[in-house]
TIRO-2110 file (N, C-alpha, C; in Angstrom, 1 decimal):
// TIRO-2110
0.8, -1.2, 0.0, N, 1, A
0.0, 0.0, 0.0, CA, 1, A
0.9, 1.3, 0.0, C, 1, A
2.0, 1.2, 0.7, N, 2, A
2.8, 2.4, 0.8, CA, 2, A
4.0, 2.5, 0.0, C, 2, A
5.0, 3.2, 0.4, N, 3, A
6.2, 3.4, -0.4, CA, 3, A
7.4, 2.8, 0.3, C, 3, A
8.0, 1.7, -0.3, N, 4, A
9.0, 1.0, 0.3, CA, 4, A
10.1, 0.8, -0.8, C, 4, A
11.4, 0.8, -0.3, N, 5, A
12.5, 0.5, -1.2, CA, 5, A
13.0, -0.9, -0.8, C, 5, A
13.0, -1.8, -1.8, N, 6, A
13.5, -3.1, -1.6, CA, 6, A
14.9, -3.2, -2.3, C, 6, A
15.9, -3.8, -1.7, N, 7, A
17.2, -3.9, -2.3, CA, 7, A
17.9, -5.2, -2.0, C, 7, A
18.7, -5.7, -2.9, N, 8, A
19.4, -6.9, -2.7, CA, 8, A
20.6, -7.0, -3.7, C, 8, A
21.6, -7.7, -3.3, N, 9, A
22.7, -8.0, -4.2, CA, 9, A
23.9, -8.6, -3.4, C, 9, A
24.8, -9.1, -4.2, N, 10, A
26.0, -9.7, -3.7, CA, 10, A
27.2, -8.8, -4.0, C, 10, A
28.0, -8.6, -3.0, N, 11, A
29.2, -7.8, -3.2, CA, 11, A
30.1, -8.5, -4.2, C, 11, A
30.9, -7.7, -5.0, N, 12, A
31.8, -8.3, -5.9, CA, 12, A
33.0, -9.1, -5.3, C, 12, A
33.4, -8.6, -4.1, N, 13, A
34.4, -9.3, -3.4, CA, 13, A
34.4, -8.9, -1.9, C, 13, A
35.2, -9.7, -1.1, N, 14, A
35.3, -9.4, 0.3, CA, 14, A
35.9, -8.0, 0.5, C, 14, A
36.8, -7.5, -0.4, N, 15, A
37.4, -6.2, -0.3, CA, 15, A
36.3, -5.1, -0.4, C, 15, A
35.2, -5.3, -1.1, N, 16, A
34.2, -4.3, -1.3, CA, 16, A
33.4, -4.1, 0.0, C, 16, A
33.4, -5.0, 1.0, N, 17, A
32.6, -4.9, 2.2, CA, 17, A
32.9, -3.6, 2.9, C, 17, A
34.2, -3.4, 3.3, N, 18, A
34.5, -2.2, 4.1, CA, 18, A
34.3, -0.9, 3.3, C, 18, A
34.5, -1.0, 2.0, N, 19, A
34.3, 0.2, 1.1, CA, 19, A
32.8, 0.6, 1.2, C, 19, A
31.9, -0.4, 1.1, N, 20, A
30.4, -0.1, 1.1, CA, 20, A
30.0, 0.4, 2.5, C, 20, A
30.5, -0.3, 3.5, N, 21, A
30.1, 0.1, 4.9, CA, 21, A
30.7, 1.5, 5.2, C, 21, A
31.9, 1.9, 4.7, N, 22, A
32.4, 3.2, 4.9, CA, 22, A
31.6, 4.3, 4.2, C, 22, A
31.1, 3.9, 3.0, N, 23, A
30.2, 4.9, 2.2, CA, 23, A
28.9, 5.1, 3.0, C, 23, A
28.3, 4.0, 3.5, N, 24, A
27.1, 4.1, 4.3, CA, 24, A
27.3, 5.0, 5.6, C, 24, A
28.4, 4.7, 6.3, N, 25, A
28.7, 5.4, 7.5, CA, 25, A
28.9, 6.9, 7.2, C, 25, A
29.7, 7.2, 6.2, N, 26, A
30.0, 8.6, 5.8, CA, 26, A
28.7, 9.3, 5.4, C, 26, A
27.9, 8.7, 4.7, N, 27, A
26.6, 9.4, 4.3, CA, 27, A
25.7, 9.6, 5.5, C, 27, A
25.6, 8.6, 6.3, N, 28, A
24.8, 8.7, 7.5, CA, 28, A
25.2, 9.8, 8.4, C, 28, A
26.5, 9.9, 8.6, N, 29, A
27.1, 11.0, 9.5, CA, 29, A
26.8, 12.3, 8.9, C, 29, A
27.1, 12.4, 7.5, N, 30, A
26.9, 13.8, 6.9, CA, 30, A
25.4, 14.2, 6.9, C, 30, A
24.5, 13.3, 7.0, N, 31, A
23.1, 13.6, 7.0, CA, 31, A
22.5, 13.7, 8.4, C, 31, A
23.3, 13.3, 9.4, N, 32, A
22.9, 13.4, 10.8, CA, 32, A
22.0, 12.2, 11.2, C, 32, A
22.1, 11.1, 10.4, N, 33, A
21.4, 9.9, 10.7, CA, 33, A
22.0, 9.1, 11.8, C, 33, A
21.3, 8.5, 12.7, N, 34, A
21.8, 7.6, 13.7, CA, 34, A
22.3, 6.4, 13.0, C, 34, A
23.4, 5.8, 13.5, N, 35, A
23.9, 4.6, 12.9, CA, 35, A
24.5, 3.7, 14.0, C, 35, A
24.4, 2.4, 13.7, N, 36, A
24.9, 1.4, 14.6, CA, 36, A
25.7, 0.3, 13.8, C, 36, A
26.9, 0.1, 14.1, N, 37, A
27.7, -1.0, 13.5, CA, 37, A
27.2, -2.3, 14.0, C, 37, A
27.2, -3.3, 13.2, N, 38, A
26.8, -4.7, 13.5, CA, 38, A
28.0, -5.6, 13.2, C, 38, A
28.5, -6.3, 14.2, N, 39, A
29.5, -7.3, 14.0, CA, 39, A
29.2, -8.5, 14.9, C, 39, A
28.5, -9.4, 14.5, N, 40, A
28.0, -10.5, 15.3, CA, 40, A
28.6, -11.8, 14.8, C, 40, A
29.0, -12.7, 15.7, N, 41, A
29.6, -14.0, 15.3, CA, 41, A
28.5, -14.9, 14.9, C, 41, A
27.3, -14.7, 15.4, N, 42, A
26.2, -15.5, 14.9, CA, 42, A
24.9, -14.7, 14.9, C, 42, A
24.1, -14.9, 13.9, N, 43, A
22.9, -14.2, 13.8, CA, 43, A
22.1, -14.8, 12.6, C, 43, A
20.9, -14.2, 12.4, N, 44, A
20.0, -14.7, 11.3, CA, 44, A
19.6, -13.5, 10.4, C, 44, A
19.7, -13.6, 9.2, N, 45, A
19.2, -12.6, 8.2, CA, 45, A
18.1, -13.2, 7.4, C, 45, A
16.9, -12.6, 7.5, N, 46, A
15.7, -13.1, 6.8, CA, 46, A
15.9, -12.8, 5.3, C, 46, A
15.8, -13.8, 4.5, N, 47, A
15.9, -13.6, 3.0, CA, 47, A
14.9, -14.4, 2.3, C, 47, A
14.5, -13.9, 1.2, N, 48, A
13.6, -14.6, 0.2, CA, 48, A
14.2, -14.4, -1.1, C, 48, A
14.5, -15.6, -1.7, N, 49, A
15.1, -15.6, -3.1, CA, 49, A
14.2, -16.5, -3.9, C, 49, A
13.8, -16.1, -5.1, N, 50, A
13.0, -16.9, -6.0, CA, 50, A
11.8, -17.4, -5.3, C, 50, A
11.2, -16.6, -4.5, N, 51, A
9.9, -16.9, -3.7, CA, 51, A
10.1, -18.0, -2.7, C, 51, A
11.3, -18.3, -2.3, N, 52, A
11.5, -19.3, -1.3, CA, 52, A
12.3, -18.7, -0.1, C, 52, A
11.9, -18.9, 1.1, N, 53, A
12.7, -18.4, 2.2, CA, 53, A
14.0, -19.2, 2.3, C, 53, A
15.1, -18.6, 2.4, N, 54, A
16.4, -19.2, 2.6, CA, 54, A
17.2, -18.3, 3.6, C, 54, A
16.8, -18.3, 4.8, N, 55, A
17.4, -17.5, 5.8, CA, 55, A
18.9, -17.8, 6.0, C, 55, A
19.7, -16.8, 6.2, N, 56, A
21.1, -17.0, 6.4, CA, 56, A
21.3, -17.1, 7.9, C, 56, A
22.1, -18.0, 8.4, N, 57, A
22.5, -18.1, 9.8, CA, 57, A
24.1, -18.2, 9.8, C, 57, A
24.7, -17.3, 10.6, N, 58, A
26.1, -17.3, 10.7, CA, 58, A
26.6, -15.9, 11.1, C, 58, A
27.8, -15.6, 10.9, N, 59, A
28.4, -14.2, 11.2, CA, 59, A
27.7, -13.2, 10.3, C, 59, A
27.5, -12.0, 11.0, N, 60, A
26.8, -10.9, 10.3, CA, 60, A
27.7, -9.6, 10.5, C, 60, A
27.9, -8.9, 9.4, N, 61, A
28.7, -7.6, 9.5, CA, 61, A
27.9, -6.6, 8.8, C, 61, A
27.9, -5.4, 9.3, N, 62, A
27.2, -4.3, 8.5, CA, 62, A
26.9, -3.1, 9.4, C, 62, A
25.9, -2.3, 8.9, N, 63, A
25.5, -1.1, 9.5, CA, 63, A
24.0, -1.0, 9.5, C, 63, A
23.4, -0.5, 10.5, N, 64, A
22.0, -0.2, 10.6, CA, 64, A
21.9, 1.3, 10.8, C, 64, A
21.1, 2.0, 9.9, N, 65, A
21.0, 3.4, 9.9, CA, 65, A
19.5, 3.8, 10.2, C, 65, A
19.3, 4.8, 11.0, N, 66, A
17.9, 5.3, 11.1, CA, 66, A
17.8, 6.7, 10.4, C, 66, A
17.4, 6.7, 9.2, N, 67, A
17.4, 7.9, 8.4, CA, 67, A
16.4, 9.0, 8.9, C, 67, A
15.3, 8.6, 9.5, N, 68, A
14.3, 9.5, 9.9, CA, 68, A
13.5, 8.8, 11.0, C, 68, A
13.0, 9.6, 11.9, N, 69, A
12.2, 9.0, 13.0, CA, 69, A
11.0, 8.2, 12.5, C, 69, A
10.4, 8.6, 11.4, N, 70, A
9.2, 7.9, 10.9, CA, 70, A
9.5, 7.0, 9.7, C, 70, A
10.8, 6.6, 9.5, N, 71, A
11.1, 5.6, 8.5, CA, 71, A
11.5, 4.3, 9.2, C, 71, A
11.5, 3.2, 8.5, N, 72, A
12.1, 2.0, 9.0, CA, 72, A
13.6, 2.1, 9.0, C, 72, A
14.3, 1.3, 9.8, N, 73, A
15.8, 1.3, 9.7, CA, 73, A
16.2, 0.9, 8.3, C, 73, A
17.3, 1.5, 7.8, N, 74, A
17.9, 1.1, 6.6, CA, 74, A
19.1, 0.2, 7.0, C, 74, A
19.0, -1.0, 6.6, N, 75, A
20.0, -2.0, 7.1, CA, 75, A
20.8, -2.5, 5.9, C, 75, A
22.1, -2.4, 6.1, N, 76, A
23.1, -2.9, 5.2, CA, 76, A
23.9, -4.0, 5.9, C, 76, A
23.3, -5.2, 5.9, N, 77, A
23.9, -6.3, 6.6, CA, 77, A
24.2, -7.5, 5.7, C, 77, A
25.4, -8.0, 6.0, N, 78, A
26.0, -9.1, 5.1, CA, 78, A
26.3, -10.3, 5.9, C, 78, A
26.1, -11.5, 5.3, N, 79, A
26.6, -12.7, 5.9, CA, 79, A
28.0, -13.0, 5.2, C, 79, A
28.6, -14.1, 5.6, N, 80, A
29.8, -14.5, 4.9, CA, 80, A
29.7, -14.7, 3.4, C, 80, A
28.5, -14.9, 2.9, N, 81, A
28.2, -15.1, 1.5, CA, 81, A
28.2, -13.7, 0.8, C, 81, A
28.4, -12.6, 1.5, N, 82, A
28.5, -11.3, 0.9, CA, 82, A
27.2, -10.8, 0.3, C, 82, A
26.1, -11.5, 0.7, N, 83, A
24.8, -11.2, 0.1, CA, 83, A
24.0, -10.3, 1.1, C, 83, A
23.3, -9.3, 0.5, N, 84, A
22.5, -8.4, 1.3, CA, 84, A
21.1, -8.4, 0.7, C, 84, A
20.1, -8.4, 1.5, N, 85, A
18.7, -8.3, 1.0, CA, 85, A
17.8, -7.7, 2.2, C, 85, A
17.2, -6.6, 1.9, N, 86, A
16.3, -6.0, 2.9, CA, 86, A
15.4, -5.0, 2.2, C, 86, A
14.7, -4.2, 3.0, N, 87, A
13.8, -3.2, 2.5, CA, 87, A
13.6, -2.1, 3.6, C, 87, A
13.2, -1.0, 3.2, N, 88, A
13.0, 0.2, 4.1, CA, 88, A
11.8, 1.0, 3.7, C, 88, A
10.8, 1.0, 4.5, N, 89, A
9.6, 1.8, 4.3, CA, 89, A
9.9, 3.3, 4.6, C, 89, A
9.6, 4.1, 3.7, N, 90, A
9.9, 5.5, 3.9, CA, 90, A
8.6, 6.4, 3.9, C, 90, A
7.5, 5.8, 3.6, N, 91, A
6.3, 6.6, 3.3, CA, 91, A
5.8, 7.5, 4.5, C, 91, A
6.2, 7.2, 5.7, N, 92, A
5.8, 8.1, 6.8, CA, 92, A
6.9, 9.1, 7.1, C, 92, A
8.0, 9.1, 6.4, N, 93, A
9.1, 10.0, 6.7, CA, 93, A
9.0, 11.3, 5.8, C, 93, A
9.8, 11.4, 4.8, N, 94, A
9.8, 12.5, 3.9, CA, 94, A
10.3, 12.1, 2.6, C, 94, A
9.9, 12.8, 1.6, N, 95, A
10.4, 12.6, 0.2, CA, 95, A
11.9, 12.7, 0.2, C, 95, A
12.4, 13.7, 0.9, N, 96, A
13.9, 13.9, 0.9, CA, 96, A
14.6, 12.7, 1.5, C, 96, A
14.0, 12.1, 2.5, N, 97, A
14.6, 10.9, 3.1, CA, 97, A
14.6, 9.8, 2.1, C, 97, A
13.5, 9.6, 1.4, N, 98, A
13.4, 8.5, 0.4, CA, 98, A
14.5, 8.8, -0.7, C, 98, A
14.6, 10.0, -1.2, N, 99, A
15.6, 10.3, -2.2, CA, 99, A
17.1, 10.1, -1.7, C, 99, A
17.3, 10.4, -0.4, N, 100, A
18.7, 10.3, 0.1, CA, 100, A
19.0, 8.8, 0.2, C, 100, A
18.1, 7.9, 0.5, N, 101, A
18.4, 6.5, 0.6, CA, 101, A
18.7, 6.0, -0.9, C, 101, A
17.9, 6.4, -1.8, N, 102, A
18.1, 6.0, -3.2, CA, 102, A
19.5, 6.5, -3.7, C, 102, A
19.8, 7.7, -3.4, N, 103, A
21.2, 8.2, -3.8, CA, 103, A
22.3, 7.4, -3.1, C, 103, A
22.1, 7.0, -1.9, N, 104, A
23.1, 6.2, -1.2, CA, 104, A
23.2, 4.8, -1.9, C, 104, A
22.1, 4.2, -2.2, N, 105, A
22.1, 3.0, -2.9, CA, 105, A
22.8, 3.1, -4.3, C, 105, A
22.6, 4.2, -5.0, N, 106, A
23.3, 4.5, -6.2, CA, 106, A
24.8, 4.6, -6.0, C, 106, A
25.2, 5.2, -4.9, N, 107, A
26.7, 5.3, -4.6, CA, 107, A
27.3, 3.9, -4.4, C, 107, A
26.6, 3.0, -3.7, N, 108, A
27.2, 1.7, -3.4, CA, 108, A
27.0, 0.7, -4.5, C, 108, A
26.1, 1.0, -5.4, N, 109, A
25.8, 0.0, -6.5, CA, 109, A
27.0, -0.6, -7.3, C, 109, A
28.0, 0.2, -7.6, N, 110, A
29.1, -0.3, -8.4, CA, 110, A
29.9, -1.4, -7.6, C, 110, A
29.7, -1.6, -6.4, N, 111, A
30.4, -2.6, -5.6, CA, 111, A
29.7, -3.9, -5.6, C, 111, A
28.5, -4.0, -6.2, N, 112, A
27.7, -5.2, -6.2, CA, 112, A
27.7, -5.8, -7.6, C, 112, A
27.4, -7.1, -7.6, N, 113, A
27.3, -7.9, -8.8, CA, 113, A
26.0, -8.6, -8.9, C, 113, A
24.9, -8.0, -9.2, N, 114, A
24.6, -6.6, -9.2, CA, 114, A
23.8, -6.2, -8.0, C, 114, A
23.5, -4.9, -7.8, N, 115, A
22.6, -4.5, -6.8, CA, 115, A
21.2, -4.3, -7.5, C, 115, A
20.2, -4.9, -7.0, N, 116, A
18.9, -4.8, -7.6, CA, 116, A
18.0, -4.0, -6.6, C, 116, A
17.4, -3.0, -7.2, N, 117, A
16.5, -2.1, -6.3, CA, 117, A
15.1, -2.1, -6.9, C, 117, A
14.1, -2.3, -6.1, N, 118, A
12.8, -2.1, -6.5, CA, 118, A
12.2, -1.0, -5.6, C, 118, A
12.0, 0.1, -6.2, N, 119, A
11.6, 1.3, -5.6, CA, 119, A
10.1, 1.6, -5.9, C, 119, A
9.3, 1.4, -4.8, N, 120, A
7.8, 1.6, -5.0, CA, 120, A
7.5, 3.1, -5.3, C, 120, A
8.5, 4.0, -5.0, N, 121, A
8.3, 5.4, -5.4, CA, 121, A
8.8, 5.7, -6.7, C, 121, A
9.4, 4.7, -7.4, N, 122, A
9.9, 4.8, -8.8, CA, 122, A
11.0, 5.8, -9.0, C, 122, A
11.6, 6.3, -7.9, N, 123, A
12.7, 7.3, -8.1, CA, 123, A
14.0, 6.6, -8.6, C, 123, A
14.3, 5.4, -8.1, N, 124, A
15.5, 4.7, -8.6, CA, 124, A
15.5, 4.6, -10.1, C, 124, A
14.4, 4.3, -10.7, N, 125, A
14.3, 4.2, -12.2, CA, 125, A
14.3, 5.5, -12.9, C, 125, A
13.5, 6.5, -12.4, N, 126, A
13.2, 7.7, -13.1, CA, 126, A
13.9, 8.9, -12.7, C, 126, A
14.4, 9.0, -11.5, N, 127, A
14.9, 10.2, -10.9, CA, 127, A
13.9, 11.4, -11.0, C, 127, A
12.7, 11.1, -11.0, N, 128, A
11.6, 12.0, -11.2, CA, 128, A
10.9, 12.4, -9.9, C, 128, A
11.2, 13.5, -9.4, N, 129, A
10.7, 14.0, -8.1, CA, 129, A
9.1, 14.1, -8.2, C, 129, A
8.7, 14.6, -9.3, N, 130, A
7.2, 14.8, -9.5, CA, 130, A
6.5, 13.5, -9.4, C, 130, A
7.0, 12.5, -10.1, N, 131, A
6.4, 11.1, -10.0, CA, 131, A
6.4, 10.6, -8.6, C, 131, A
7.5, 10.8, -7.9, N, 132, A
7.6, 10.3, -6.5, CA, 132, A
6.6, 11.1, -5.7, C, 132, A
6.5, 12.4, -5.8, N, 133, A
5.5, 13.2, -5.1, CA, 133, A
4.1, 12.7, -5.4, C, 133, A
3.8, 12.4, -6.6, N, 134, A
2.4, 12.0, -7.0, CA, 134, A
2.1, 10.6, -6.3, C, 134, A
3.1, 9.7, -6.3, N, 135, A
2.9, 8.4, -5.6, CA, 135, A
2.7, 8.6, -4.1, C, 135, A
3.5, 9.5, -3.6, N, 136, A
3.5, 9.8, -2.1, CA, 136, A
2.1, 10.4, -1.8, C, 136, A
1.6, 11.3, -2.6, N, 137, A
0.3, 11.9, -2.3, CA, 137, A
-0.8, 10.9, -2.5, C, 137, A
-0.6, 10.0, -3.4, N, 138, A
-1.6, 8.9, -3.6, CA, 138, A
-1.7, 8.0, -2.4, C, 138, A
-0.5, 7.7, -1.9, N, 139, A
-0.5, 6.9, -0.6, CA, 139, A
-1.2, 7.6, 0.5, C, 139, A
-0.9, 8.9, 0.7, N, 140, A
-1.6, 9.7, 1.7, CA, 140, A
-3.1, 9.7, 1.5, C, 140, A
-3.5, 9.9, 0.3, N, 141, A
-5.0, 9.9, 0.0, CA, 141, A
-5.6, 8.5, 0.4, C, 141, A
-5.0, 7.5, 0.0, N, 142, A
-5.5, 6.1, 0.2, CA, 142, A
-5.6, 5.9, 1.7, C, 142, A
-4.6, 6.3, 2.5, N, 143, A
-4.5, 6.1, 3.9, CA, 143, A
-5.6, 6.9, 4.5, C, 143, A
-5.8, 8.2, 4.0, N, 144, A
-6.9, 9.0, 4.5, CA, 144, A
-8.3, 8.4, 4.4, C, 144, A
-8.5, 7.8, 3.2, N, 145, A
-9.8, 7.2, 2.9, CA, 145, A
-10.0, 6.0, 3.9, C, 145, A
-8.9, 5.2, 4.1, N, 146, A
-9.0, 4.1, 5.0, CA, 146, A
-9.4, 4.5, 6.4, C, 146, A
-8.8, 5.5, 6.9, N, 147, A
-9.1, 6.0, 8.2, CA, 147, A
-10.5, 6.6, 8.3, C, 147, A
-10.9, 7.3, 7.2, N, 148, A
-12.3, 7.8, 7.1, CA, 148, A
-13.3, 6.7, 7.2, C, 148, A
-13.1, 5.6, 6.4, N, 149, A
-14.0, 4.5, 6.4, CA, 149, A
-14.0, 3.6, 7.6, C, 149, A
-12.8, 3.7, 8.3, N, 150, A
-12.6, 2.8, 9.5, CA, 150, A
-12.1, 3.7, 10.6, C, 150, A
-13.0, 4.5, 11.3, N, 151, A
-12.5, 5.4, 12.4, CA, 151, A
-11.7, 4.8, 13.5, C, 151, A
-11.8, 3.5, 13.7, N, 152, A
-11.0, 2.9, 14.7, CA, 152, A
-9.6, 2.4, 14.2, C, 152, A
-9.4, 2.6, 12.9, N, 153, A
-8.1, 2.1, 12.4, CA, 153, A
-6.9, 2.9, 13.0, C, 153, A
-5.9, 2.1, 13.2, N, 154, A
-4.6, 2.7, 13.7, CA, 154, A
-3.6, 2.7, 12.5, C, 154, A
-2.9, 3.8, 12.4, N, 155, A
-1.9, 3.9, 11.3, CA, 155, A
-0.5, 4.0, 11.9, C, 155, A
0.5, 3.7, 11.1, N, 156, A
1.9, 3.9, 11.4, CA, 156, A
2.2, 3.2, 12.8, C, 156, A
2.1, 1.9, 12.8, N, 157, A
2.3, 1.1, 14.0, CA, 157, A
3.7, 0.6, 14.0, C, 157, A
4.6, 1.1, 14.9, N, 158, A
6.0, 0.6, 14.9, CA, 158, A
6.1, -0.7, 15.7, C, 158, A
6.7, -1.7, 15.1, N, 159, A
6.9, -2.9, 15.8, CA, 159, A
8.2, -2.9, 16.6, C, 159, A
8.4, -3.8, 17.5, N, 160, A
9.7, -3.8, 18.3, CA, 160, A
10.9, -3.9, 17.4, C, 160, A
10.8, -4.5, 16.2, N, 161, A
11.9, -4.7, 15.3, CA, 161, A
12.3, -3.4, 14.6, C, 161, A
11.4, -2.3, 14.7, N, 162, A
11.6, -1.1, 14.0, CA, 162, A
10.8, -1.0, 12.7, C, 162, A
10.2, -2.2, 12.3, N, 163, A
9.4, -2.2, 11.1, CA, 163, A
8.1, -1.4, 11.4, C, 163, A
7.4, -0.9, 10.3, N, 164, A
6.2, -0.2, 10.5, CA, 164, A
5.1, -0.8, 9.7, C, 164, A
4.0, -1.1, 10.4, N, 165, A
2.7, -1.5, 9.7, CA, 165, A
2.0, -0.2, 9.3, C, 165, A
1.5, -0.3, 8.0, N, 166, A
0.8, 0.9, 7.5, CA, 166, A
-0.4, 1.2, 8.3, C, 166, A
-1.3, 0.2, 8.5, N, 167, A
-2.5, 0.4, 9.2, CA, 167, A
-3.1, -0.9, 9.7, C, 167, A
-3.8, -0.8, 10.8, N, 168, A
-4.6, -1.9, 11.3, CA, 168, A
-6.0, -1.4, 11.5, C, 168, A
-7.0, -2.2, 11.0, N, 169, A
-8.4, -1.7, 11.3, CA, 169, A
-9.2, -2.8, 12.0, C, 169, A
END
């Protein structure tokens, strides 16, 4: 229903890992985003490839960034297989936050073989702010109608994981 950025890819090599993480850290710091380094000897990364769950279990390295108080965390987390797959809802934050995440993904893309991005705001593909704004406004209108039709509906429900549910009615 809302606007989410889905991203996945495998790094070209082990050497690319610190380069990508440094780019993410540098961007987060320059934009004033909170960030947390992750270096765990054992963890789980939820993954879906080819419509089948194939969760990774093992060492995890990466960075988790909070670009906006009303966005989901932007996670750049890798297992030993150098694979990253995640998503970040931005619809409750700002168009500027959405664009900044896309620009960051564009900066790190050359280090992947390949980086695949599915942007529900279509900015990744088009670089068109007007189209993004139209989709954003369409989401807001849809959410407004939902709340109007269901006065008891709750919107923007943050889960303990940091993920956000659009609405519950």
